[in-house]
VOVO-510538 format. One record per atom (N, C-alpha, C): residue number from 1; residue in three letters; chain; atom name; x, y, z. Coordinates in nm, 4 decimals, decimal comma. Atoms other than C-alpha are relative to their C-alpha. Layout:
VOVO-510538
{NUM; "ALA"; "A"; "CA"; {X; Y; Z}}
...
//
This chain:
VOVO-510538
{1; "ILE"; "A"; "N"; {-0,0223; -0,0878; -0,0026}}
{1; "ILE"; "A"; "CA"; {0,0111; -3,6261; 3,7505}}
{1; "ILE"; "A"; "C"; {-0,1133; 0,1015; 0,0280}}
{2; "VAL"; "A"; "N"; {0,0968; -0,1283; 0,0198}}
{2; "VAL"; "A"; "CA"; {-0,3317; -3,4164; 3,7034}}
{2; "VAL"; "A"; "C"; {0,0110; 0,0110; 0,2002}}
{3; "GLY"; "A"; "N"; {-0,0047; -0,0458; -0,1239}}
{3; "GLY"; "A"; "CA"; {-0,3821; -3,5305; 4,1178}}
{3; "GLY"; "A"; "C"; {0,0665; 0,0283; 0,0315}}
{4; "GLY"; "A"; "N"; {-0,1398; -0,0789; -0,0713}}
{4; "GLY"; "A"; "CA"; {-0,0283; -3,3766; 4,2273}}
{4; "GLY"; "A"; "C"; {-0,0799; 0,1500; -0,0464}}
{5; "THR"; "A"; "N"; {0,0668; -0,1725; 0,0054}}
{5; "THR"; "A"; "CA"; {-0,1456; -3,0581; 4,0836}}
{5; "THR"; "A"; "C"; {-0,1216; 0,0651; 0,0574}}
{6; "CYS"; "A"; "N"; {0,1134; 0,0071; -0,1027}}
{6; "CYS"; "A"; "CA"; {-0,4753; -3,0665; 4,2431}}
{6; "CYS"; "A"; "C"; {0,0841; -0,0358; 0,1364}}
{7; "LEU"; "A"; "N"; {-0,0714; -0,0138; -0,1651}}
{7; "LEU"; "A"; "CA"; {-0,3129; -3,1520; 4,5984}}
{7; "LEU"; "A"; "C"; {0,1026; 0,0880; 0,0120}}
{8; "SER"; "A"; "N"; {-0,1090; -0,1091; -0,0318}}
{8; "SER"; "A"; "CA"; {-0,0602; -2,8718; 4,5412}}
{8; "SER"; "A"; "C"; {-0,0496; 0,0957; -0,0081}}
{9; "SER"; "A"; "N"; {0,0856; -0,1230; 0,0169}}
{9; "SER"; "A"; "CA"; {-0,2675; -2,6116; 4,4037}}
{9; "SER"; "A"; "C"; {-0,1015; 0,0173; 0,1138}}
{10; "SER"; "A"; "N"; {0,0192; -0,0681; -0,1070}}
{10; "SER"; "A"; "CA"; {-0,4960; -2,7007; 4,6781}}
{10; "SER"; "A"; "C"; {0,0554; -0,0111; 0,1270}}
{11; "GLY"; "A"; "N"; {-0,0318; -0,0421; -0,1340}}
{11; "GLY"; "A"; "CA"; {-0,3336; -2,6856; 4,9581}}
{11; "GLY"; "A"; "C"; {0,0683; 0,1895; -0,0204}}
{12; "ALA"; "A"; "N"; {-0,0439; -0,1406; 0,0117}}
{12; "ALA"; "A"; "CA"; {-0,1236; -2,3440; 4,8456}}
{12; "ALA"; "A"; "C"; {-0,1811; 0,0622; -0,0832}}
{13; "TRP"; "A"; "N"; {0,0960; -0,0613; 0,0010}}
{13; "TRP"; "A"; "CA"; {-0,5403; -2,2293; 4,7590}}
{13; "TRP"; "A"; "C"; {-0,0176; -0,0072; 0,1658}}
{14; "ARG"; "A"; "N"; {-0,0049; -0,0360; -0,0831}}
{14; "ARG"; "A"; "CA"; {-0,5770; -2,2575; 5,1115}}
{14; "ARG"; "A"; "C"; {0,0992; 0,1243; 0,0651}}
{15; "PHE"; "A"; "N"; {-0,0764; -0,0613; -0,0514}}
{15; "PHE"; "A"; "CA"; {-0,2932; -2,0842; 5,2079}}
{15; "PHE"; "A"; "C"; {-0,0171; 0,1101; -0,0130}}
{16; "LEU"; "A"; "N"; {-0,0355; -0,1504; 0,0255}}
{16; "LEU"; "A"; "CA"; {-0,3054; -1,8046; 5,0138}}
{16; "LEU"; "A"; "C"; {-0,1787; 0,0793; 0,0654}}
{17; "ARG"; "A"; "N"; {0,1488; -0,0422; -0,0847}}
{17; "ARG"; "A"; "CA"; {-0,6974; -1,7856; 5,1452}}
{17; "ARG"; "A"; "C"; {-0,0029; 0,0225; 0,1461}}
{18; "LEU"; "A"; "N"; {-0,0713; -0,0255; -0,1403}}
{18; "LEU"; "A"; "CA"; {-0,5853; -1,7608; 5,4788}}
{18; "LEU"; "A"; "C"; {0,1276; 0,0699; 0,0355}}
{19; "ARG"; "A"; "N"; {-0,1376; -0,1054; 0,0415}}
{19; "ARG"; "A"; "CA"; {-0,3353; -1,4919; 5,3615}}
{19; "ARG"; "A"; "C"; {0,0983; -0,0186; 0,1110}}
{20; "THR"; "A"; "N"; {-0,1118; -0,0202; -0,0555}}
{20; "THR"; "A"; "CA"; {-0,0469; -1,6663; 5,5369}}
{20; "THR"; "A"; "C"; {0,0723; -0,0705; -0,0795}}
{21; "GLY"; "A"; "N"; {-0,1421; 0,0707; 0,0605}}
{21; "GLY"; "A"; "CA"; {0,3116; -1,7133; 5,4066}}
{21; "GLY"; "A"; "C"; {-0,0394; -0,1803; -0,0159}}
{22; "LEU"; "A"; "N"; {0,0037; 0,1762; 0,0318}}
{22; "LEU"; "A"; "CA"; {0,3114; -1,9855; 5,1770}}
{22; "LEU"; "A"; "C"; {0,1018; -0,0311; -0,1375}}
{23; "ARG"; "A"; "N"; {-0,1502; 0,0459; -0,0067}}
{23; "ARG"; "A"; "CA"; {0,6746; -1,9715; 5,0315}}
{23; "ARG"; "A"; "C"; {0,0435; 0,0175; 0,1303}}
{24; "PRO"; "A"; "N"; {-0,1433; 0,0571; -0,1447}}
{24; "PRO"; "A"; "CA"; {0,9251; -2,1413; 5,2371}}
{24; "PRO"; "A"; "C"; {0,0695; 0,0729; 0,0916}}
{25; "PHE"; "A"; "N"; {-0,0659; -0,0662; -0,1368}}
{25; "PHE"; "A"; "CA"; {1,0245; -1,9804; 5,5410}}
{25; "PHE"; "A"; "C"; {-0,0455; 0,1499; -0,0123}}
{26; "THR"; "A"; "N"; {0,1206; -0,1281; -0,0585}}
{26; "THR"; "A"; "CA"; {0,7711; -1,6539; 5,5345}}
{26; "THR"; "A"; "C"; {-0,0782; -0,0334; 0,1418}}
{27; "PRO"; "A"; "N"; {0,0869; 0,0522; -0,1352}}
{27; "PRO"; "A"; "CA"; {0,5990; -1,5823; 5,8694}}
{27; "PRO"; "A"; "C"; {-0,1595; -0,0850; -0,0551}}
{28; "ALA"; "A"; "N"; {0,0891; 0,0155; 0,0414}}
{28; "ALA"; "A"; "CA"; {0,3242; -1,7573; 5,8624}}
{28; "ALA"; "A"; "C"; {-0,0859; 0,0342; 0,1374}}
{29; "THR"; "A"; "N"; {0,1470; -0,0162; -0,0702}}
{29; "THR"; "A"; "CA"; {-0,0498; -1,6628; 6,0549}}
{29; "THR"; "A"; "C"; {-0,0497; -0,0460; -0,0001}}
{30; "HIS"; "A"; "N"; {0,1043; 0,0534; 0,0041}}
{30; "HIS"; "A"; "CA"; {-0,2500; -1,9296; 6,0494}}
{30; "HIS"; "A"; "C"; {0,0485; -0,1060; -0,0219}}
{31; "LEU"; "A"; "N"; {0,0077; 0,1302; 0,0959}}
{31; "LEU"; "A"; "CA"; {-0,1744; -2,3048; 6,1064}}
{31; "LEU"; "A"; "C"; {-0,1088; -0,0655; -0,0593}}
{32; "VAL"; "A"; "N"; {0,0651; 0,0523; 0,1375}}
{32; "VAL"; "A"; "CA"; {-0,3651; -2,4794; 5,8060}}
{32; "VAL"; "A"; "C"; {-0,0041; -0,1448; 0,0789}}
{33; "ALA"; "A"; "N"; {0,0515; 0,1781; -0,0089}}
{33; "ALA"; "A"; "CA"; {-0,5576; -2,7881; 5,8880}}
{33; "ALA"; "A"; "C"; {-0,1107; -0,0568; -0,0550}}
{34; "THR"; "A"; "N"; {0,1518; 0,0130; 0,0141}}
{34; "THR"; "A"; "CA"; {-0,8673; -2,8139; 5,7257}}
{34; "THR"; "A"; "C"; {0,1061; -0,0174; -0,2188}}
{35; "GLY"; "A"; "N"; {0,0393; 0,0935; 0,1565}}
{35; "GLY"; "A"; "CA"; {-0,8824; -3,0163; 5,3887}}
{35; "GLY"; "A"; "C"; {0,1169; -0,0445; -0,0293}}
{36; "ALA"; "A"; "N"; {-0,1606; 0,0929; 0,1025}}
{36; "ALA"; "A"; "CA"; {-0,5145; -3,2284; 5,1570}}
{36; "ALA"; "A"; "C"; {0,0475; 0,0025; 0,1591}}
{37; "PHE"; "A"; "N"; {-0,0864; -0,0268; -0,0559}}
{37; "PHE"; "A"; "CA"; {-0,4062; -3,0651; 5,5259}}
{37; "PHE"; "A"; "C"; {0,0168; -0,0826; 0,1868}}
{38; "ARG"; "A"; "N"; {0,0014; 0,1049; -0,0573}}
{38; "ARG"; "A"; "CA"; {-0,5720; -3,3196; 5,7322}}
{38; "ARG"; "A"; "C"; {0,0026; -0,0917; 0,0101}}
{39; "TRP"; "A"; "N"; {-0,0914; 0,1612; 0,0014}}
{39; "TRP"; "A"; "CA"; {-0,4235; -3,6351; 5,6402}}
{39; "TRP"; "A"; "C"; {0,1306; 0,0195; -0,0037}}
{40; "THR"; "A"; "N"; {-0,1586; 0,0015; -0,0143}}
{40; "THR"; "A"; "CA"; {-0,0726; -3,4701; 5,5640}}
{40; "THR"; "A"; "C"; {0,0430; 0,1089; 0,0080}}
{41; "ARG"; "A"; "N"; {-0,0607; -0,1080; -0,1118}}
{41; "ARG"; "A"; "CA"; {0,1149; -3,2190; 5,7238}}
{41; "ARG"; "A"; "C"; {0,0684; 0,0979; -0,1856}}
{42; "ASN"; "A"; "N"; {-0,0933; -0,0151; 0,1770}}
{42; "ASN"; "A"; "CA"; {0,3255; -3,1522; 5,3216}}
{42; "ASN"; "A"; "C"; {-0,0956; 0,0419; -0,0320}}
{43; "PRO"; "A"; "N"; {0,0605; 0,0742; 0,1195}}
{43; "PRO"; "A"; "CA"; {-0,0172; -3,1709; 5,0493}}
{43; "PRO"; "A"; "C"; {0,0677; 0,0729; -0,1189}}
{44; "MET"; "A"; "N"; {-0,0351; -0,0913; 0,1468}}
{44; "MET"; "A"; "CA"; {0,1688; -2,8566; 4,8150}}
{44; "MET"; "A"; "C"; {0,1212; -0,1084; -0,0766}}
{45; "TYR"; "A"; "N"; {-0,1661; 0,0657; 0,0332}}
{45; "TYR"; "A"; "CA"; {0,5320; -3,0813; 4,8579}}
{45; "TYR"; "A"; "C"; {-0,0051; -0,1470; -0,0666}}
{46; "LEU"; "A"; "N"; {0,0387; 0,1680; 0,0592}}
{46; "LEU"; "A"; "CA"; {0,3627; -3,4322; 4,8335}}
{46; "LEU"; "A"; "C"; {-0,0698; 0,0208; -0,1796}}
{47; "GLY"; "A"; "N"; {-0,0046; -0,0355; 0,1438}}
{47; "GLY"; "A"; "CA"; {0,1882; -3,2992; 4,5433}}
{47; "GLY"; "A"; "C"; {0,1087; 0,0060; -0,1515}}
{48; "PHE"; "A"; "N"; {-0,1614; -0,0296; 0,1128}}
{48; "PHE"; "A"; "CA"; {0,5598; -3,2170; 4,3542}}
{48; "PHE"; "A"; "C"; {-0,0114; -0,1480; 0,0613}}
{49; "VAL"; "A"; "N"; {-0,0860; 0,1612; 0,0021}}
{49; "VAL"; "A"; "CA"; {0,6291; -3,6325; 4,4577}}
{49; "VAL"; "A"; "C"; {-0,0753; -0,0173; -0,0926}}
{50; "VAL"; "A"; "N"; {0,0503; 0,0363; 0,0701}}
{50; "VAL"; "A"; "CA"; {0,3102; -3,7487; 4,2895}}
{50; "VAL"; "A"; "C"; {0,0457; 0,0265; -0,1026}}
{51; "ILE"; "A"; "N"; {-0,0091; -0,1023; 0,1585}}
{51; "ILE"; "A"; "CA"; {0,3716; -3,5027; 3,9488}}
{51; "ILE"; "A"; "C"; {0,1170; -0,1121; -0,0409}}
{52; "ALA"; "A"; "N"; {-0,1118; -0,0317; 0,0195}}
{52; "ALA"; "A"; "CA"; {0,7264; -3,5973; 3,9938}}
{52; "ALA"; "A"; "C"; {-0,0077; -0,1757; -0,0712}}
{53; "CYS"; "A"; "N"; {0,0703; 0,1488; -0,0176}}
{53; "CYS"; "A"; "CA"; {0,5858; -4,0170; 3,9892}}
{53; "CYS"; "A"; "C"; {-0,0912; -0,0285; -0,1325}}
{54; "GLY"; "A"; "N"; {0,0688; 0,0165; 0,1313}}
{54; "GLY"; "A"; "CA"; {0,3642; -3,9513; 3,7049}}
{54; "GLY"; "A"; "C"; {0,0220; 0,0187; -0,1413}}
{55; "VAL"; "A"; "N"; {-0,1608; 0,0437; 0,0862}}
{55; "VAL"; "A"; "CA"; {0,6301; -3,8226; 3,5115}}
{55; "VAL"; "A"; "C"; {0,0522; -0,1329; -0,0317}}
{56; "ALA"; "A"; "N"; {-0,0646; 0,1435; -0,0436}}
{56; "ALA"; "A"; "CA"; {0,8548; -4,1021; 3,5491}}
{56; "ALA"; "A"; "C"; {-0,1393; -0,1199; -0,0468}}
{57; "ILE"; "A"; "N"; {0,0014; 0,1039; 0,0955}}
{57; "ILE"; "A"; "CA"; {0,5863; -4,3608; 3,4719}}
{57; "ILE"; "A"; "C"; {-0,0350; 0,0296; -0,1664}}
{58; "CYS"; "A"; "N"; {0,0274; -0,0041; 0,1810}}
{58; "CYS"; "A"; "CA"; {0,5104; -4,1734; 3,1214}}
{58; "CYS"; "A"; "C"; {0,1273; -0,0415; -0,0377}}
{59; "TYR"; "A"; "N"; {-0,0471; 0,0935; 0,0941}}
{59; "TYR"; "A"; "CA"; {0,8195; -4,2685; 3,0084}}
{59; "TYR"; "A"; "C"; {0,0384; -0,0895; -0,0175}}
{60; "GLY"; "A"; "N"; {-0,0167; 0,1035; 0,0571}}
{60; "GLY"; "A"; "CA"; {0,7924; -4,5621; 3,0167}}
{60; "GLY"; "A"; "C"; {0,1614; -0,1900; 0,0594}}
{61; "THR"; "A"; "N"; {-0,1367; 0,0035; -0,0081}}
{61; "THR"; "A"; "CA"; {1,1093; -4,6708; 3,2053}}
{61; "THR"; "A"; "C"; {0,0792; 0,0078; 0,1097}}
{62; "ILE"; "A"; "N"; {-0,0687; 0,0537; -0,2070}}
{62; "ILE"; "A"; "CA"; {1,2936; -4,8020; 3,5505}}
{62; "ILE"; "A"; "C"; {0,0711; 0,0831; 0,0408}}
{63; "ALA"; "A"; "N"; {-0,0511; -0,0476; -0,0365}}
{63; "ALA"; "A"; "CA"; {1,5306; -4,5425; 3,5693}}
{63; "ALA"; "A"; "C"; {-0,0731; 0,1783; 0,0328}}
{64; "PRO"; "A"; "N"; {0,0791; -0,0736; -0,0872}}
{64; "PRO"; "A"; "CA"; {1,2941; -4,2336; 3,5925}}
{64; "PRO"; "A"; "C"; {-0,0630; 0,0064; 0,1211}}
{65; "LEU"; "A"; "N"; {0,0876; 0,0891; -0,1226}}
{65; "LEU"; "A"; "CA"; {1,1534; -4,4416; 3,8654}}
{65; "LEU"; "A"; "C"; {0,0775; 0,0872; 0,1500}}
{66; "PHE"; "A"; "N"; {-0,0629; -0,0623; -0,1486}}
{66; "PHE"; "A"; "CA"; {1,4362; -4,3022; 4,1395}}
{66; "PHE"; "A"; "C"; {-0,0224; 0,1521; -0,0057}}
{67; "GLY"; "A"; "N"; {0,0725; -0,1079; -0,0922}}
{67; "GLY"; "A"; "CA"; {1,3486; -3,9539; 4,1019}}
{67; "GLY"; "A"; "C"; {-0,0871; 0,0905; 0,1325}}
{68; "PRO"; "A"; "N"; {0,1122; -0,1024; -0,0327}}
{68; "PRO"; "A"; "CA"; {1,0306; -3,8693; 4,2666}}
{68; "PRO"; "A"; "C"; {0,0573; -0,0632; 0,1960}}
{69; "PRO"; "A"; "N"; {0,0118; 0,0110; -0,1861}}
{69; "PRO"; "A"; "CA"; {1,1820; -4,0679; 4,6390}}
{69; "PRO"; "A"; "C"; {0,1698; 0,0100; 0,0187}}
{70; "LEU"; "A"; "N"; {-0,1036; -0,1910; 0,0046}}
{70; "LEU"; "A"; "CA"; {1,5293; -3,8215; 4,5565}}
{70; "LEU"; "A"; "C"; {0,0157; 0,1058; 0,0341}}
{71; "LEU"; "A"; "N"; {0,0473; -0,1237; -0,0489}}
{71; "LEU"; "A"; "CA"; {1,2955; -3,5666; 4,5301}}
{71; "LEU"; "A"; "C"; {-0,0557; -0,0174; 0,1299}}
{72; "LEU"; "A"; "N"; {0,0423; -0,0125; -0,1321}}
{72; "LEU"; "A"; "CA"; {1,1075; -3,6348; 4,8534}}
{72; "LEU"; "A"; "C"; {0,0877; -0,0128; 0,1278}}
{73; "TRP"; "A"; "N"; {-0,0722; 0,0413; -0,0427}}
{73; "TRP"; "A"; "CA"; {1,4021; -3,7482; 5,0200}}
{73; "TRP"; "A"; "C"; {0,0919; 0,2092; -0,0032}}
{74; "TRP"; "A"; "N"; {-0,0189; -0,0906; -0,0214}}
{74; "TRP"; "A"; "CA"; {1,5272; -3,3757; 4,9347}}
{74; "TRP"; "A"; "C"; {-0,1102; 0,1186; 0,0646}}
{75; "LEU"; "A"; "N"; {0,0727; -0,0781; -0,0987}}
{75; "LEU"; "A"; "CA"; {1,2361; -3,2007; 5,0502}}
{75; "LEU"; "A"; "C"; {-0,0380; -0,0293; 0,1272}}
{76; "ASP"; "A"; "N"; {-0,0063; 0,0589; -0,2141}}
{76; "ASP"; "A"; "CA"; {1,2307; -3,3493; 5,3560}}
{76; "ASP"; "A"; "C"; {0,1180; 0,0297; 0,0389}}
{77; "ARG"; "A"; "N"; {-0,0941; -0,0242; -0,0546}}
{77; "ARG"; "A"; "CA"; {1,5581; -3,2497; 5,4105}}
{77; "ARG"; "A"; "C"; {0,0714; 0,1205; 0,0080}}
{78; "ARG"; "A"; "N"; {-0,0414; -0,1277; 0,0036}}
{78; "ARG"; "A"; "CA"; {1,5636; -2,9198; 5,2573}}
{78; "ARG"; "A"; "C"; {-0,0899; 0,1065; 0,0159}}
{79; "PHE"; "A"; "N"; {0,0550; -0,0789; -0,0400}}
{79; "PHE"; "A"; "CA"; {1,2841; -2,7898; 5,3759}}
{79; "PHE"; "A"; "C"; {-0,1038; -0,0222; 0,0511}}
{80; "VAL"; "A"; "N"; {0,1839; 0,0918; -0,0700}}
{80; "VAL"; "A"; "CA"; {0,9725; -3,0300; 5,5672}}
{80; "VAL"; "A"; "C"; {0,1155; 0,0865; 0,1322}}
{81; "ARG"; "A"; "N"; {-0,0479; -0,0012; -0,1547}}
{81; "ARG"; "A"; "CA"; {1,2265; -3,0489; 5,9079}}
{81; "ARG"; "A"; "C"; {0,0231; 0,1776; 0,0107}}
{82; "ARG"; "A"; "N"; {-0,0651; -0,0665; -0,0089}}
{82; "ARG"; "A"; "CA"; {1,3588; -2,7260; 5,8764}}
{82; "ARG"; "A"; "C"; {-0,1722; 0,0921; -0,0234}}
{83; "GLU"; "A"; "N"; {0,1453; -0,0405; -0,0007}}
{83; "GLU"; "A"; "CA"; {0,9523; -2,5762; 5,8121}}
{83; "GLU"; "A"; "C"; {-0,0539; 0,0145; 0,1299}}
{84; "GLU"; "A"; "N"; {0,1312; 0,1234; -0,1398}}
{84; "GLU"; "A"; "CA"; {0,8026; -2,8137; 6,1191}}
{84; "GLU"; "A"; "C"; {0,1187; 0,1228; 0,1540}}
{85; "ALA"; "A"; "N"; {-0,1009; -0,0396; -0,0886}}
{85; "ALA"; "A"; "CA"; {1,1152; -2,6558; 6,3295}}
{85; "ALA"; "A"; "C"; {-0,0853; 0,1474; 0,0477}}
{86; "PHE"; "A"; "N"; {0,0286; -0,1225; 0,0375}}
{86; "PHE"; "A"; "CA"; {0,9934; -2,3177; 6,2548}}
{86; "PHE"; "A"; "C"; {-0,1346; 0,0069; 0,0068}}
{87; "LEU"; "A"; "N"; {0,1206; 0,0102; 0,0153}}
{87; "LEU"; "A"; "CA"; {0,6235; -2,3827; 6,2519}}
{87; "LEU"; "A"; "C"; {0,0148; -0,0806; 0,2674}}
{88; "ARG"; "A"; "N"; {0,0102; 0,0565; -0,1413}}
{88; "ARG"; "A"; "CA"; {0,6904; -2,5586; 6,6403}}
{88; "ARG"; "A"; "C"; {0,0375; 0,1299; 0,0873}}
{89; "GLN"; "A"; "N"; {-0,0650; -0,1406; -0,1174}}
{89; "GLN"; "A"; "CA"; {0,8424; -2,1829; 6,7661}}
{89; "GLN"; "A"; "C"; {-0,1170; 0,0857; -0,0223}}
{90; "THR"; "A"; "N"; {0,0906; -0,1062; 0,0018}}
{90; "THR"; "A"; "CA"; {0,5937; -2,0273; 6,6030}}
{90; "THR"; "A"; "C"; {-0,1890; -0,0146; 0,1070}}
{91; "PHE"; "A"; "N"; {0,1534; -0,0400; -0,0755}}
{91; "PHE"; "A"; "CA"; {0,2659; -2,1881; 6,7289}}
{91; "PHE"; "A"; "C"; {-0,0510; -0,1055; 0,1318}}
{92; "GLY"; "A"; "N"; {-0,0192; 0,0906; -0,1173}}
{92; "GLY"; "A"; "CA"; {0,3697; -2,4462; 6,9928}}
{92; "GLY"; "A"; "C"; {-0,1041; -0,1174; 0,0120}}
{93; "VAL"; "A"; "N"; {0,0666; 0,0560; -0,0628}}
{93; "VAL"; "A"; "CA"; {0,1399; -2,6057; 7,1776}}
{93; "VAL"; "A"; "C"; {-0,1103; -0,0711; -0,1504}}
{94; "ASP"; "A"; "N"; {0,1017; 0,0409; 0,0745}}
{94; "ASP"; "A"; "CA"; {-0,1200; -2,6134; 6,8793}}
{94; "ASP"; "A"; "C"; {0,0707; -0,0877; -0,0851}}
{95; "TYR"; "A"; "N"; {-0,0894; 0,0603; 0,0671}}
{95; "TYR"; "A"; "CA"; {0,1479; -2,7295; 6,6634}}
{95; "TYR"; "A"; "C"; {0,0325; -0,1132; 0,0091}}
{96; "GLU"; "A"; "N"; {-0,0567; 0,1332; -0,0539}}
{96; "GLU"; "A"; "CA"; {0,2817; -3,0307; 6,8331}}
{96; "GLU"; "A"; "C"; {-0,1277; -0,1252; 0,0218}}
{97; "GLN"; "A"; "N"; {0,1174; 0,1105; -0,0137}}
{97; "GLN"; "A"; "CA"; {-0,1087; -3,1308; 6,8786}}
{97; "GLN"; "A"; "C"; {-0,0461; -0,0350; -0,1330}}
{98; "TYR"; "A"; "N"; {0,0422; -0,0604; 0,1987}}
{98; "TYR"; "A"; "CA"; {-0,1702; -3,0772; 6,4870}}
{98; "TYR"; "A"; "C"; {0,1096; -0,1284; -0,0430}}
{99; "CYS"; "A"; "N"; {-0,0425; 0,0693; 0,0479}}
{99; "CYS"; "A"; "CA"; {0,1300; -3,3085; 6,4518}}
{99; "CYS"; "A"; "C"; {0,0189; -0,1416; 0,0234}}
{100; "ARG"; "A"; "N"; {-0,0048; 0,0321; 0,0079}}
{100; "ARG"; "A"; "CA"; {0,0519; -3,5446; 6,6527}}
{100; "ARG"; "A"; "C"; {-0,1226; -0,1044; -0,0516}}
{101; "ARG"; "A"; "N"; {0,1774; 0,0689; 0,0634}}
{101; "ARG"; "A"; "CA"; {-0,3100; -3,6521; 6,4815}}
{101; "ARG"; "A"; "C"; {0,0216; 0,0073; -0,1663}}
{102; "VAL"; "A"; "N"; {0,0524; 0,0588; 0,1928}}
{102; "VAL"; "A"; "CA"; {-0,2106; -3,6034; 6,0877}}
{102; "VAL"; "A"; "C"; {0,2410; 0,0270; -0,0172}}
{103; "ARG"; "A"; "N"; {-0,2003; 0,0038; 0,0912}}
{103; "ARG"; "A"; "CA"; {0,1435; -3,7332; 5,9453}}
{103; "ARG"; "A"; "C"; {0,0828; 0,0849; -0,0645}}
{104; "ARG"; "A"; "N"; {-0,0769; -0,0982; 0,0609}}
{104; "ARG"; "A"; "CA"; {0,4357; -3,5657; 5,7754}}
{104; "ARG"; "A"; "C"; {-0,0535; -0,0477; -0,1024}}
{105; "TRP"; "A"; "N"; {0,0340; 0,0289; 0,1664}}
{105; "TRP"; "A"; "CA"; {0,3348; -3,7326; 5,4531}}
{105; "TRP"; "A"; "C"; {-0,1325; -0,1043; -0,0339}}
{106; "LEU"; "A"; "N"; {0,0911; 0,0747; 0,0201}}
{106; "LEU"; "A"; "CA"; {0,1075; -3,9760; 5,4302}}
{106; "LEU"; "A"; "C"; {-0,1281; -0,1259; 0,1182}}
//
């Protein structure tokens, strides 16, 4: 839970520091490729999934372990795919090169 919180927070901090859109689908003024963004294109969303894994493990039963994969799927379909299309349109070749260098999740 702590690791996921740190991962999400570090990604948000990078966005705030560069004064680029933090909320989904707000204008992006910078392509962030430093910090955790060097290893995953979605550290904030990945942090949410890690937090969900931690919470599921704390419950100590099998049923909650279905939550994190569902959350990952939902984030990917609801936000990530649309945001990537937006970023391709905004940053063009720079974003394409970034995508070739850095995996979407891990």
